[in-house]
PyMOL Python script that loads the backbone (N, CA, C, O; Angstrom):
from pymol import cmd

cmd.read_pdbstr("""\
ATOM      1  N   UNK A   1     -22.855  15.162   0.594  1.00  0.00           N
ATOM      2  CA  UNK A   1     -22.478  13.897  -0.019  1.00  0.00           C
ATOM      3  C   UNK A   1     -21.031  13.980  -0.506  1.00  0.00           C
ATOM      4  O   UNK A   1     -20.640  14.949  -1.156  1.00  0.00           O
ATOM      5  N   UNK A   2     -20.257  12.973  -0.191  1.00  0.00           N
ATOM      6  CA  UNK A   2     -18.858  12.946  -0.632  1.00  0.00           C
ATOM      7  C   UNK A   2     -18.762  12.561  -2.097  1.00  0.00           C
ATOM      8  O   UNK A   2     -19.573  11.798  -2.621  1.00  0.00           O
ATOM      9  N   UNK A   3     -17.759  13.105  -2.730  1.00  0.00           N
ATOM     10  CA  UNK A   3     -17.491  12.761  -4.124  1.00  0.00           C
ATOM     11  C   UNK A   3     -15.986  12.597  -4.325  1.00  0.00           C
ATOM     12  O   UNK A   3     -15.188  13.032  -3.494  1.00  0.00           O
ATOM     13  N   UNK A   4     -15.618  11.981  -5.408  1.00  0.00           N
ATOM     14  CA  UNK A   4     -14.203  11.895  -5.770  1.00  0.00           C
ATOM     15  C   UNK A   4     -13.431  10.878  -4.954  1.00  0.00           C
ATOM     16  O   UNK A   4     -13.997   9.892  -4.482  1.00  0.00           O
ATOM     17  N   UNK A   5     -12.112  11.121  -4.785  1.00  0.00           N
ATOM     18  CA  UNK A   5     -11.223  10.146  -4.142  1.00  0.00           C
ATOM     19  C   UNK A   5     -11.610   9.828  -2.706  1.00  0.00           C
ATOM     20  O   UNK A   5     -11.422   8.698  -2.255  1.00  0.00           O
ATOM     21  N   UNK A   6     -12.161  10.832  -1.958  1.00  0.00           N
ATOM     22  CA  UNK A   6     -12.535  10.569  -0.572  1.00  0.00           C
ATOM     23  C   UNK A   6     -13.595   9.483  -0.488  1.00  0.00           C
ATOM     24  O   UNK A   6     -13.507   8.587   0.351  1.00  0.00           O
ATOM     25  N   UNK A   7     -14.584   9.561  -1.347  1.00  0.00           N
ATOM     26  CA  UNK A   7     -15.646   8.556  -1.357  1.00  0.00           C
ATOM     27  C   UNK A   7     -15.065   7.185  -1.715  1.00  0.00           C
ATOM     28  O   UNK A   7     -15.402   6.176  -1.095  1.00  0.00           O
ATOM     29  N   UNK A   8     -14.197   7.163  -2.712  1.00  0.00           N
ATOM     30  CA  UNK A   8     -13.580   5.895  -3.109  1.00  0.00           C
ATOM     31  C   UNK A   8     -12.776   5.307  -1.963  1.00  0.00           C
ATOM     32  O   UNK A   8     -12.835   4.101  -1.727  1.00  0.00           O
ATOM     33  N   UNK A   9     -12.024   6.138  -1.245  1.00  0.00           N
ATOM     34  CA  UNK A   9     -11.211   5.653  -0.136  1.00  0.00           C
ATOM     35  C   UNK A   9     -12.111   5.052   0.941  1.00  0.00           C
ATOM     36  O   UNK A   9     -11.817   3.972   1.452  1.00  0.00           O
ATOM     37  N   UNK A  10     -13.207   5.736   1.296  1.00  0.00           N
ATOM     38  CA  UNK A  10     -14.128   5.205   2.300  1.00  0.00           C
ATOM     39  C   UNK A  10     -14.701   3.863   1.855  1.00  0.00           C
ATOM     40  O   UNK A  10     -14.785   2.929   2.652  1.00  0.00           O
ATOM     41  N   UNK A  11     -15.091   3.765   0.599  1.00  0.00           N
ATOM     42  CA  UNK A  11     -15.645   2.518   0.093  1.00  0.00           C
ATOM     43  C   UNK A  11     -14.603   1.414   0.150  1.00  0.00           C
ATOM     44  O   UNK A  11     -14.912   0.284   0.529  1.00  0.00           O
ATOM     45  N   UNK A  12     -13.361   1.737  -0.227  1.00  0.00           N
ATOM     46  CA  UNK A  12     -12.287   0.751  -0.200  1.00  0.00           C
ATOM     47  C   UNK A  12     -12.091   0.213   1.208  1.00  0.00           C
ATOM     48  O   UNK A  12     -12.016  -1.000   1.405  1.00  0.00           O
ATOM     49  N   UNK A  13     -12.009   1.108   2.190  1.00  0.00           N
ATOM     50  CA  UNK A  13     -11.746   0.688   3.559  1.00  0.00           C
ATOM     51  C   UNK A  13     -12.903  -0.129   4.118  1.00  0.00           C
ATOM     52  O   UNK A  13     -12.682  -1.045   4.910  1.00  0.00           O
ATOM     53  N   UNK A  14     -14.128   0.186   3.719  1.00  0.00           N
ATOM     54  CA  UNK A  14     -15.288  -0.546   4.213  1.00  0.00           C
ATOM     55  C   UNK A  14     -15.334  -1.976   3.672  1.00  0.00           C
ATOM     56  O   UNK A  14     -15.978  -2.839   4.269  1.00  0.00           O
ATOM     57  N   UNK A  15     -14.673  -2.231   2.572  1.00  0.00           N
ATOM     58  CA  UNK A  15     -14.695  -3.558   1.961  1.00  0.00           C
ATOM     59  C   UNK A  15     -13.734  -4.537   2.624  1.00  0.00           C
ATOM     60  O   UNK A  15     -13.922  -5.751   2.536  1.00  0.00           O
ATOM     61  N   UNK A  16     -12.714  -4.017   3.282  1.00  0.00           N
ATOM     62  CA  UNK A  16     -11.659  -4.862   3.846  1.00  0.00           C
ATOM     63  C   UNK A  16     -12.071  -5.340   5.243  1.00  0.00           C
ATOM     64  O   UNK A  16     -12.579  -4.560   6.049  1.00  0.00           O
ATOM     65  N   UNK A  17     -11.848  -6.624   5.517  1.00  0.00           N
ATOM     66  CA  UNK A  17     -12.204  -7.175   6.830  1.00  0.00           C
ATOM     67  C   UNK A  17     -11.454  -6.416   7.928  1.00  0.00           C
ATOM     68  O   UNK A  17     -10.316  -5.997   7.721  1.00  0.00           O
ATOM     69  N   UNK A  18     -12.083  -6.238   9.093  1.00  0.00           N
ATOM     70  CA  UNK A  18     -11.479  -5.428  10.153  1.00  0.00           C
ATOM     71  C   UNK A  18     -10.125  -5.951  10.655  1.00  0.00           C
ATOM     72  O   UNK A  18      -9.250  -5.149  10.980  1.00  0.00           O
ATOM     73  N   UNK A  19      -9.939  -7.243  10.724  1.00  0.00           N
ATOM     74  CA  UNK A  19      -8.703  -7.813  11.275  1.00  0.00           C
ATOM     75  C   UNK A  19      -7.705  -8.208  10.181  1.00  0.00           C
ATOM     76  O   UNK A  19      -6.968  -9.184  10.315  1.00  0.00           O
ATOM     77  N   UNK A  20      -7.700  -7.427   9.096  1.00  0.00           N
ATOM     78  CA  UNK A  20      -6.844  -7.743   7.941  1.00  0.00           C
ATOM     79  C   UNK A  20      -5.369  -7.893   8.304  1.00  0.00           C
ATOM     80  O   UNK A  20      -4.691  -8.771   7.771  1.00  0.00           O
ATOM     81  N   UNK A  21      -4.864  -7.050   9.203  1.00  0.00           N
ATOM     82  CA  UNK A  21      -3.427  -7.056   9.513  1.00  0.00           C
ATOM     83  C   UNK A  21      -2.991  -8.401  10.088  1.00  0.00           C
ATOM     84  O   UNK A  21      -1.989  -8.968   9.653  1.00  0.00           O
ATOM     85  N   UNK A  22      -3.732  -8.906  11.055  1.00  0.00           N
ATOM     86  CA  UNK A  22      -3.341 -10.180  11.674  1.00  0.00           C
ATOM     87  C   UNK A  22      -3.580 -11.353  10.730  1.00  0.00           C
ATOM     88  O   UNK A  22      -2.815 -12.317  10.741  1.00  0.00           O
ATOM     89  N   UNK A  23      -4.620 -11.287   9.922  1.00  0.00           N
ATOM     90  CA  UNK A  23      -4.889 -12.355   8.940  1.00  0.00           C
ATOM     91  C   UNK A  23      -3.717 -12.462   7.966  1.00  0.00           C
ATOM     92  O   UNK A  23      -3.237 -13.560   7.685  1.00  0.00           O
ATOM     93  N   UNK A  24      -3.264 -11.332   7.458  1.00  0.00           N
ATOM     94  CA  UNK A  24      -2.165 -11.315   6.488  1.00  0.00           C
ATOM     95  C   UNK A  24      -0.882 -11.827   7.139  1.00  0.00           C
ATOM     96  O   UNK A  24      -0.196 -12.682   6.578  1.00  0.00           O
ATOM     97  N   UNK A  25      -0.558 -11.302   8.326  1.00  0.00           N
ATOM     98  CA  UNK A  25       0.682 -11.709   8.995  1.00  0.00           C
ATOM     99  C   UNK A  25       0.691 -13.216   9.281  1.00  0.00           C
ATOM    100  O   UNK A  25       1.681 -13.892   9.002  1.00  0.00           O
ATOM    101  N   UNK A  26      -0.406 -13.741   9.833  1.00  0.00           N
ATOM    102  CA  UNK A  26      -0.461 -15.185  10.139  1.00  0.00           C
ATOM    103  C   UNK A  26      -0.333 -16.023   8.875  1.00  0.00           C
ATOM    104  O   UNK A  26       0.378 -17.028   8.868  1.00  0.00           O
ATOM    105  N   UNK A  27      -1.013 -15.621   7.809  1.00  0.00           N
ATOM    106  CA  UNK A  27      -0.954 -16.389   6.559  1.00  0.00           C
ATOM    107  C   UNK A  27       0.459 -16.362   5.983  1.00  0.00           C
ATOM    108  O   UNK A  27       0.968 -17.385   5.524  1.00  0.00           O
ATOM    109  N   UNK A  28       1.088 -15.193   6.009  1.00  0.00           N
ATOM    110  CA  UNK A  28       2.453 -15.067   5.489  1.00  0.00           C
ATOM    111  C   UNK A  28       3.403 -15.942   6.292  1.00  0.00           C
ATOM    112  O   UNK A  28       4.216 -16.671   5.724  1.00  0.00           O
ATOM    113  N   UNK A  29       3.298 -15.869   7.617  1.00  0.00           N
ATOM    114  CA  UNK A  29       4.182 -16.657   8.472  1.00  0.00           C
ATOM    115  C   UNK A  29       3.946 -18.154   8.298  1.00  0.00           C
ATOM    116  O   UNK A  29       4.894 -18.938   8.330  1.00  0.00           O
ATOM    117  N   UNK A  30       2.697 -18.554   8.114  1.00  0.00           N
ATOM    118  CA  UNK A  30       2.413 -19.986   7.957  1.00  0.00           C
ATOM    119  C   UNK A  30       2.986 -20.533   6.657  1.00  0.00           C
ATOM    120  O   UNK A  30       3.261 -21.728   6.546  1.00  0.00           O
ATOM    121  N   UNK A  31       3.166 -19.646   5.666  1.00  0.00           N
ATOM    122  CA  UNK A  31       3.793 -20.066   4.407  1.00  0.00           C
ATOM    123  C   UNK A  31       5.316 -19.935   4.457  1.00  0.00           C
ATOM    124  O   UNK A  31       6.007 -20.274   3.497  1.00  0.00           O
ATOM    125  N   UNK A  32       5.830 -19.443   5.581  1.00  0.00           N
ATOM    126  CA  UNK A  32       7.277 -19.313   5.737  1.00  0.00           C
ATOM    127  C   UNK A  32       7.880 -18.188   4.918  1.00  0.00           C
ATOM    128  O   UNK A  32       9.054 -18.241   4.549  1.00  0.00           O
ATOM    129  N   UNK A  33       7.077 -17.167   4.631  1.00  0.00           N
ATOM    130  CA  UNK A  33       7.560 -16.044   3.825  1.00  0.00           C
ATOM    131  C   UNK A  33       7.943 -14.865   4.705  1.00  0.00           C
ATOM    132  O   UNK A  33       7.301 -14.601   5.722  1.00  0.00           O
ATOM    133  N   UNK A  34       8.995 -14.159   4.305  1.00  0.00           N
ATOM    134  CA  UNK A  34       9.315 -12.889   4.950  1.00  0.00           C
ATOM    135  C   UNK A  34       8.464 -11.805   4.301  1.00  0.00           C
ATOM    136  O   UNK A  34       7.841 -12.032   3.264  1.00  0.00           O
ATOM    137  N   UNK A  35       8.441 -10.629   4.915  1.00  0.00           N
ATOM    138  CA  UNK A  35       7.711  -9.512   4.316  1.00  0.00           C
ATOM    139  C   UNK A  35       8.314  -9.150   2.952  1.00  0.00           C
ATOM    140  O   UNK A  35       7.598  -8.788   2.019  1.00  0.00           O
ATOM    141  N   UNK A  36       9.629  -9.253   2.859  1.00  0.00           N
ATOM    142  CA  UNK A  36      10.304  -8.954   1.593  1.00  0.00           C
ATOM    143  C   UNK A  36       9.902  -9.951   0.505  1.00  0.00           C
ATOM    144  O   UNK A  36       9.630  -9.563  -0.632  1.00  0.00           O
ATOM    145  N   UNK A  37       9.867 -11.235   0.862  1.00  0.00           N
ATOM    146  CA  UNK A  37       9.486 -12.260  -0.107  1.00  0.00           C
ATOM    147  C   UNK A  37       8.045 -12.081  -0.563  1.00  0.00           C
ATOM    148  O   UNK A  37       7.748 -12.219  -1.750  1.00  0.00           O
ATOM    149  N   UNK A  38       7.147 -11.775   0.368  1.00  0.00           N
ATOM    150  CA  UNK A  38       5.754 -11.545   0.006  1.00  0.00           C
ATOM    151  C   UNK A  38       5.637 -10.323  -0.902  1.00  0.00           C
ATOM    152  O   UNK A  38       4.877 -10.333  -1.870  1.00  0.00           O
ATOM    153  N   UNK A  39       6.382  -9.288  -0.590  1.00  0.00           N
ATOM    154  CA  UNK A  39       6.376  -8.093  -1.430  1.00  0.00           C
ATOM    155  C   UNK A  39       6.783  -8.410  -2.857  1.00  0.00           C
ATOM    156  O   UNK A  39       6.142  -7.960  -3.807  1.00  0.00           O
ATOM    157  N   UNK A  40       7.845  -9.182  -3.008  1.00  0.00           N
ATOM    158  CA  UNK A  40       8.288  -9.571  -4.354  1.00  0.00           C
ATOM    159  C   UNK A  40       7.237 -10.421  -5.049  1.00  0.00           C
ATOM    160  O   UNK A  40       7.000 -10.262  -6.246  1.00  0.00           O
ATOM    161  N   UNK A  41       6.608 -11.321  -4.308  1.00  0.00           N
ATOM    162  CA  UNK A  41       5.609 -12.227  -4.857  1.00  0.00           C
ATOM    163  C   UNK A  41       4.412 -11.468  -5.448  1.00  0.00           C
ATOM    164  O   UNK A  41       3.873 -11.856  -6.485  1.00  0.00           O
ATOM    165  N   UNK A  42       4.005 -10.388  -4.780  1.00  0.00           N
ATOM    166  CA  UNK A  42       2.837  -9.634  -5.266  1.00  0.00           C
ATOM    167  C   UNK A  42       3.232  -8.313  -5.932  1.00  0.00           C
ATOM    168  O   UNK A  42       2.378  -7.489  -6.256  1.00  0.00           O
ATOM    169  N   UNK A  43       4.536  -8.128  -6.130  1.00  0.00           N
ATOM    170  CA  UNK A  43       5.042  -6.938  -6.814  1.00  0.00           C
ATOM    171  C   UNK A  43       4.724  -5.648  -6.065  1.00  0.00           C
ATOM    172  O   UNK A  43       4.283  -4.664  -6.657  1.00  0.00           O
ATOM    173  N   UNK A  44       4.956  -5.670  -4.751  1.00  0.00           N
ATOM    174  CA  UNK A  44       4.796  -4.494  -3.902  1.00  0.00           C
ATOM    175  C   UNK A  44       6.053  -4.343  -3.055  1.00  0.00           C
ATOM    176  O   UNK A  44       6.761  -5.319  -2.807  1.00  0.00           O
ATOM    177  N   UNK A  45       6.330  -3.121  -2.613  1.00  0.00           N
ATOM    178  CA  UNK A  45       7.505  -2.872  -1.776  1.00  0.00           C
ATOM    179  C   UNK A  45       7.313  -3.513  -0.397  1.00  0.00           C
ATOM    180  O   UNK A  45       6.195  -3.568   0.117  1.00  0.00           O
ATOM    181  N   UNK A  46       8.405  -3.996   0.194  1.00  0.00           N
ATOM    182  CA  UNK A  46       8.312  -4.554   1.550  1.00  0.00           C
ATOM    183  C   UNK A  46       7.738  -3.546   2.550  1.00  0.00           C
ATOM    184  O   UNK A  46       7.071  -3.939   3.507  1.00  0.00           O
ATOM    185  N   UNK A  47       7.990  -2.258   2.339  1.00  0.00           N
ATOM    186  CA  UNK A  47       7.464  -1.241   3.257  1.00  0.00           C
ATOM    187  C   UNK A  47       5.939  -1.210   3.224  1.00  0.00           C
ATOM    188  O   UNK A  47       5.301  -0.914   4.234  1.00  0.00           O
ATOM    189  N   UNK A  48       5.356  -1.514   2.068  1.00  0.00           N
ATOM    190  CA  UNK A  48       3.890  -1.574   1.963  1.00  0.00           C
ATOM    191  C   UNK A  48       3.376  -2.752   2.789  1.00  0.00           C
ATOM    192  O   UNK A  48       2.384  -2.625   3.507  1.00  0.00           O
ATOM    193  N   UNK A  49       4.046  -3.888   2.688  1.00  0.00           N
ATOM    194  CA  UNK A  49       3.652  -5.068   3.461  1.00  0.00           C
ATOM    195  C   UNK A  49       3.769  -4.761   4.955  1.00  0.00           C
ATOM    196  O   UNK A  49       2.869  -5.097   5.724  1.00  0.00           O
ATOM    197  N   UNK A  50       4.866  -4.127   5.374  1.00  0.00           N
ATOM    198  CA  UNK A  50       5.062  -3.778   6.787  1.00  0.00           C
ATOM    199  C   UNK A  50       3.944  -2.866   7.284  1.00  0.00           C
ATOM    200  O   UNK A  50       3.389  -3.084   8.361  1.00  0.00           O
ATOM    201  N   UNK A  51       3.615  -1.839   6.490  1.00  0.00           N
ATOM    202  CA  UNK A  51       2.573  -0.893   6.900  1.00  0.00           C
ATOM    203  C   UNK A  51       1.200  -1.567   6.992  1.00  0.00           C
ATOM    204  O   UNK A  51       0.421  -1.274   7.899  1.00  0.00           O
ATOM    205  N   UNK A  52       0.913  -2.455   6.067  1.00  0.00           N
ATOM    206  CA  UNK A  52      -0.372  -3.167   6.094  1.00  0.00           C
ATOM    207  C   UNK A  52      -0.432  -4.094   7.311  1.00  0.00           C
ATOM    208  O   UNK A  52      -1.434  -4.113   8.027  1.00  0.00           O
ATOM    209  N   UNK A  53       0.630  -4.855   7.545  1.00  0.00           N
ATOM    210  CA  UNK A  53       0.636  -5.793   8.668  1.00  0.00           C
ATOM    211  C   UNK A  53       0.603  -5.087  10.023  1.00  0.00           C
ATOM    212  O   UNK A  53       0.120  -5.654  11.003  1.00  0.00           O
ATOM    213  N   UNK A  54       1.108  -3.865  10.086  1.00  0.00           N
ATOM    214  CA  UNK A  54       1.081  -3.124  11.349  1.00  0.00           C
ATOM    215  C   UNK A  54      -0.245  -2.408  11.559  1.00  0.00           C
ATOM    216  O   UNK A  54      -0.509  -1.876  12.637  1.00  0.00           O
ATOM    217  N   UNK A  55      -1.081  -2.398  10.520  1.00  0.00           N
ATOM    218  CA  UNK A  55      -2.366  -1.716  10.617  1.00  0.00           C
ATOM    219  C   UNK A  55      -2.288  -0.236  10.289  1.00  0.00           C
ATOM    220  O   UNK A  55      -3.289   0.474  10.385  1.00  0.00           O
ATOM    221  N   UNK A  56      -1.096   0.242   9.898  1.00  0.00           N
ATOM    222  CA  UNK A  56      -0.918   1.658   9.566  1.00  0.00           C
ATOM    223  C   UNK A  56      -1.491   2.001   8.196  1.00  0.00           C
ATOM    224  O   UNK A  56      -1.715   3.172   7.890  1.00  0.00           O
ATOM    225  N   UNK A  57      -1.726   0.986   7.376  1.00  0.00           N
ATOM    226  CA  UNK A  57      -2.239   1.200   6.026  1.00  0.00           C
ATOM    227  C   UNK A  57      -3.294   0.142   5.725  1.00  0.00           C
ATOM    228  O   UNK A  57      -3.081  -1.048   5.962  1.00  0.00           O
ATOM    229  N   UNK A  58      -4.423   0.584   5.204  1.00  0.00           N
ATOM    230  CA  UNK A  58      -5.458  -0.352   4.760  1.00  0.00           C
ATOM    231  C   UNK A  58      -5.148  -0.698   3.304  1.00  0.00           C
ATOM    232  O   UNK A  58      -4.969   0.206   2.487  1.00  0.00           O
ATOM    233  N   UNK A  59      -5.082  -1.979   2.963  1.00  0.00           N
ATOM    234  CA  UNK A  59      -4.771  -2.326   1.576  1.00  0.00           C
ATOM    235  C   UNK A  59      -5.876  -1.863   0.622  1.00  0.00           C
ATOM    236  O   UNK A  59      -7.063  -1.945   0.939  1.00  0.00           O
ATOM    237  N   UNK A  60      -5.469  -1.386  -0.529  1.00  0.00           N
ATOM    238  CA  UNK A  60      -6.437  -1.042  -1.560  1.00  0.00           C
ATOM    239  C   UNK A  60      -7.067  -2.341  -2.049  1.00  0.00           C
ATOM    240  O   UNK A  60      -6.509  -3.414  -1.816  1.00  0.00           O
ATOM    241  N   UNK A  61      -8.209  -2.273  -2.718  1.00  0.00           N
ATOM    242  CA  UNK A  61      -8.793  -3.505  -3.255  1.00  0.00           C
ATOM    243  C   UNK A  61      -7.837  -4.256  -4.184  1.00  0.00           C
ATOM    244  O   UNK A  61      -7.833  -5.486  -4.200  1.00  0.00           O
ATOM    245  N   UNK A  62      -7.033  -3.531  -4.952  1.00  0.00           N
ATOM    246  CA  UNK A  62      -6.086  -4.186  -5.871  1.00  0.00           C
ATOM    247  C   UNK A  62      -5.040  -4.971  -5.075  1.00  0.00           C
ATOM    248  O   UNK A  62      -4.771  -6.134  -5.377  1.00  0.00           O
ATOM    249  N   UNK A  63      -4.455  -4.338  -4.064  1.00  0.00           N
ATOM    250  CA  UNK A  63      -3.450  -5.018  -3.247  1.00  0.00           C
ATOM    251  C   UNK A  63      -4.104  -6.154  -2.460  1.00  0.00           C
ATOM    252  O   UNK A  63      -3.522  -7.230  -2.316  1.00  0.00           O
ATOM    253  N   UNK A  64      -5.309  -5.914  -1.955  1.00  0.00           N
ATOM    254  CA  UNK A  64      -6.014  -6.963  -1.206  1.00  0.00           C
ATOM    255  C   UNK A  64      -6.229  -8.197  -2.069  1.00  0.00           C
ATOM    256  O   UNK A  64      -6.039  -9.319  -1.600  1.00  0.00           O
ATOM    257  N   UNK A  65      -6.619  -8.006  -3.317  1.00  0.00           N
ATOM    258  CA  UNK A  65      -6.819  -9.153  -4.223  1.00  0.00           C
ATOM    259  C   UNK A  65      -5.507  -9.899  -4.450  1.00  0.00           C
ATOM    260  O   UNK A  65      -5.489 -11.129  -4.483  1.00  0.00           O
ATOM    261  N   UNK A  66      -4.409  -9.156  -4.607  1.00  0.00           N
ATOM    262  CA  UNK A  66      -3.112  -9.815  -4.805  1.00  0.00           C
ATOM    263  C   UNK A  66      -2.726 -10.618  -3.566  1.00  0.00           C
ATOM    264  O   UNK A  66      -2.207 -11.729  -3.673  1.00  0.00           O
ATOM    265  N   UNK A  67      -2.982 -10.048  -2.395  1.00  0.00           N
ATOM    266  CA  UNK A  67      -2.690 -10.760  -1.146  1.00  0.00           C
ATOM    267  C   UNK A  67      -3.574 -11.991  -0.997  1.00  0.00           C
ATOM    268  O   UNK A  67      -3.112 -13.045  -0.560  1.00  0.00           O
ATOM    269  N   UNK A  68      -4.837 -11.858  -1.358  1.00  0.00           N
ATOM    270  CA  UNK A  68      -5.751 -13.003  -1.281  1.00  0.00           C
ATOM    271  C   UNK A  68      -5.254 -14.161  -2.143  1.00  0.00           C
ATOM    272  O   UNK A  68      -5.252 -15.312  -1.708  1.00  0.00           O
ATOM    273  N   UNK A  69      -4.834 -13.846  -3.364  1.00  0.00           N
ATOM    274  CA  UNK A  69      -4.350 -14.909  -4.262  1.00  0.00           C
ATOM    275  C   UNK A  69      -3.060 -15.533  -3.760  1.00  0.00           C
ATOM    276  O   UNK A  69      -2.907 -16.754  -3.772  1.00  0.00           O
ATOM    277  N   UNK A  70      -2.130 -14.692  -3.316  1.00  0.00           N
ATOM    278  CA  UNK A  70      -0.815 -15.192  -2.899  1.00  0.00           C
ATOM    279  C   UNK A  70      -0.888 -15.989  -1.598  1.00  0.00           C
ATOM    280  O   UNK A  70      -0.178 -16.980  -1.431  1.00  0.00           O
ATOM    281  N   UNK A  71      -1.755 -15.549  -0.675  1.00  0.00           N
ATOM    282  CA  UNK A  71      -1.793 -16.163   0.650  1.00  0.00           C
ATOM    283  C   UNK A  71      -2.977 -17.102   0.851  1.00  0.00           C
ATOM    284  O   UNK A  71      -3.098 -17.733   1.901  1.00  0.00           O
ATOM    285  N   UNK A  72      -3.853 -17.196  -0.151  1.00  0.00           N
ATOM    286  CA  UNK A  72      -5.041 -18.062  -0.065  1.00  0.00           C
ATOM    287  C   UNK A  72      -5.912 -17.670   1.138  1.00  0.00           C
ATOM    288  O   UNK A  72      -6.286 -18.517   1.949  1.00  0.00           O
ATOM    289  N   UNK A  73      -6.225 -16.381   1.235  1.00  0.00           N
ATOM    290  CA  UNK A  73      -7.042 -15.856   2.324  1.00  0.00           C
ATOM    291  C   UNK A  73      -8.158 -14.986   1.759  1.00  0.00           C
ATOM    292  O   UNK A  73      -8.175 -14.692   0.564  1.00  0.00           O
ATOM    293  N   UNK A  74      -9.096 -14.573   2.623  1.00  0.00           N
ATOM    294  CA  UNK A  74     -10.166 -13.661   2.235  1.00  0.00           C
ATOM    295  C   UNK A  74      -9.991 -12.359   2.993  1.00  0.00           C
ATOM    296  O   UNK A  74      -9.955 -12.357   4.224  1.00  0.00           O
ATOM    297  N   UNK A  75      -9.883 -11.252   2.272  1.00  0.00           N
ATOM    298  CA  UNK A  75      -9.739  -9.939   2.891  1.00  0.00           C
ATOM    299  C   UNK A  75     -10.880  -9.010   2.536  1.00  0.00           C
ATOM    300  O   UNK A  75     -11.158  -8.064   3.273  1.00  0.00           O
ATOM    301  N   UNK A  76     -11.546  -9.262   1.422  1.00  0.00           N
ATOM    302  CA  UNK A  76     -12.599  -8.369   0.946  1.00  0.00           C
ATOM    303  C   UNK A  76     -13.943  -8.951   1.318  1.00  0.00           C
ATOM    304  O   UNK A  76     -14.271 -10.083   0.961  1.00  0.00           O
ATOM    305  N   UNK A  77     -14.721  -8.153   2.046  1.00  0.00           N
ATOM    306  CA  UNK A  77     -16.055  -8.575   2.454  1.00  0.00           C
ATOM    307  C   UNK A  77     -16.991  -8.454   1.265  1.00  0.00           C
ATOM    308  O   UNK A  77     -16.921  -7.490   0.503  1.00  0.00           O
ATOM    309  N   UNK A  78     -17.856  -9.423   1.113  1.00  0.00           N
ATOM    310  CA  UNK A  78     -18.821  -9.390   0.008  1.00  0.00           C
ATOM    311  C   UNK A  78     -20.026  -8.551   0.397  1.00  0.00           C
ATOM    312  O   UNK A  78     -20.955  -8.398  -0.396  1.00  0.00           O
TER     313      UNK A  78
END
""", "prot")
cmd.dss("prot")
cmd.show_as("cartoon", "prot")
cmd.util.cbc("prot")
cmd.orient("prot")
């Protein structure tokens, strides 16, 4: 049985919808925002936005919630 940060990471990734990268990119583009502007809006570095949109990074639940509020989208599966 896994314990500690590894278990938390697995749980975090399982909560995020599989096509999160394209959902975020389309929503950002439809609002006319650059990655830099979105980063400032949710108080994250533009490099984090780039990594998430490219699929290289799965957003944490905290970042996912900020993206959901800013972009009016759903990223966390219930």
